[in-house]
MIGUDO-965821 format. One record per residue (C-alpha): residue number from 1; z, x, y. Coordinates in Angstrom, 1 decimal, decimal comma, m for minus. Each point is the difference from the previous one (the first is absolute). Layout:
N
+-----+--------+--------+--------+
!   i !     up !   east !  north !
+-----+--------+--------+--------+
! NUM !      Z !      X !      Y !
...
+-----+--------+--------+--------+
END
This chain:
68
+-----+--------+--------+--------+
!   i !     up !   east !  north !
+-----+--------+--------+--------+
!   1 !  m53,3 !   m0,1 !   13,0 !
!   2 !    2,2 !    2,0 !   m1,4 !
!   3 !   m0,6 !    3,1 !   m2,3 !
!   4 !    2,5 !    1,5 !   m2,4 !
!   5 !   m1,1 !    3,0 !   m2,0 !
!   6 !    1,7 !    2,8 !   m1,8 !
!   7 !    0,0 !    3,4 !    1,6 !
!   8 !    0,7 !    2,0 !   m2,8 !
!   9 !    3,3 !   m2,2 !   m0,6 !
!  10 !    1,4 !   m1,2 !    3,3 !
!  11 !   m1,7 !   m3,4 !    0,6 !
!  12 !   m1,6 !   m0,2 !    3,9 !
!  13 !   m1,1 !   m3,0 !    2,4 !
!  14 !   m3,2 !   m0,2 !    1,9 !
!  15 !   m0,5 !   m2,9 !    1,9 !
!  16 !   m3,7 !   m1,6 !    1,4 !
!  17 !    0,3 !   m3,0 !    2,1 !
!  18 !   m2,5 !   m1,9 !    2,4 !
!  19 !    1,2 !    1,2 !    3,1 !
!  20 !   m1,9 !   m2,2 !    2,5 !
!  21 !   m1,0 !   m3,4 !    0,0 !
!  22 !   m3,2 !   m0,6 !   m2,1 !
!  23 !    0,1 !    3,1 !   m2,1 !
!  24 !    0,8 !   m0,1 !   m3,5 !
!  25 !    1,2 !    2,1 !   m3,0 !
!  26 !   m2,4 !    0,7 !   m3,1 !
!  27 !    0,8 !    1,6 !   m3,3 !
!  28 !   m3,1 !    1,5 !   m2,1 !
!  29 !   m0,1 !    1,6 !   m3,8 !
!  30 !   m2,2 !    2,4 !   m1,7 !
!  31 !    0,0 !    2,7 !   m2,1 !
!  32 !    3,6 !    1,1 !    0,5 !
!  33 !    0,5 !   m0,4 !    3,6 !
!  34 !    1,9 !   m3,2 !    1,8 !
!  35 !   m1,5 !    0,1 !    3,3 !
!  36 !    2,1 !   m2,4 !    2,9 !
!  37 !   m1,5 !   m0,6 !    3,2 !
!  38 !    0,5 !   m1,4 !    4,0 !
!  39 !   m3,2 !   m1,9 !    0,3 !
!  40 !   m1,3 !   m1,4 !    2,9 !
!  41 !   m1,4 !   m3,9 !    0,4 !
!  42 !   m3,7 !    1,7 !    0,0 !
!  43 !    1,1 !    2,2 !   m3,3 !
!  44 !    0,7 !    3,3 !    1,5 !
!  45 !    2,7 !    1,8 !   m1,6 !
!  46 !    2,2 !    1,4 !    2,7 !
!  47 !    2,6 !    1,8 !   m2,6 !
!  48 !   m0,1 !    1,0 !   m3,5 !
!  49 !    2,2 !    1,3 !   m2,3 !
!  50 !   m0,9 !    0,8 !   m4,0 !
!  51 !    2,1 !    0,5 !   m2,8 !
!  52 !   m0,3 !    0,9 !   m3,3 !
!  53 !    0,1 !   m3,1 !   m2,2 !
!  54 !    2,1 !    1,8 !   m2,8 !
!  55 !    2,8 !    1,1 !    2,9 !
!  56 !    0,4 !   m3,6 !    1,2 !
!  57 !    3,0 !   m2,1 !   m1,3 !
!  58 !   m0,4 !   m2,7 !    2,5 !
!  59 !   m1,6 !   m1,7 !    2,5 !
!  60 !    1,7 !   m2,9 !    2,0 !
!  61 !   m1,7 !   m2,3 !    2,1 !
!  62 !    1,7 !   m1,5 !    2,6 !
!  63 !   m0,6 !   m3,6 !    1,9 !
!  64 !   m2,0 !    0,3 !    3,3 !
!  65 !    2,5 !   m0,4 !    2,8 !
!  66 !    0,1 !   m3,1 !    2,5 !
!  67 !   m2,4 !    0,1 !    2,4 !
!  68 !    1,1 !   m0,7 !    3,3 !
+-----+--------+--------+--------+
END
């Protein structure tokens, strides 16, 4: 998941990805915040990034890579 935000005139890009097999990326929106989390199979958040929704220019979801 790629997040592009407006950082005072200059766009900044952040990337959150599922780093291990079985993990997924979830997006939650509430009260002016967008939360992007990498989550384990059991539902535990490994890492989370929070952004103000009025600063987000784009959320880009990339397809999962091939599993070997």
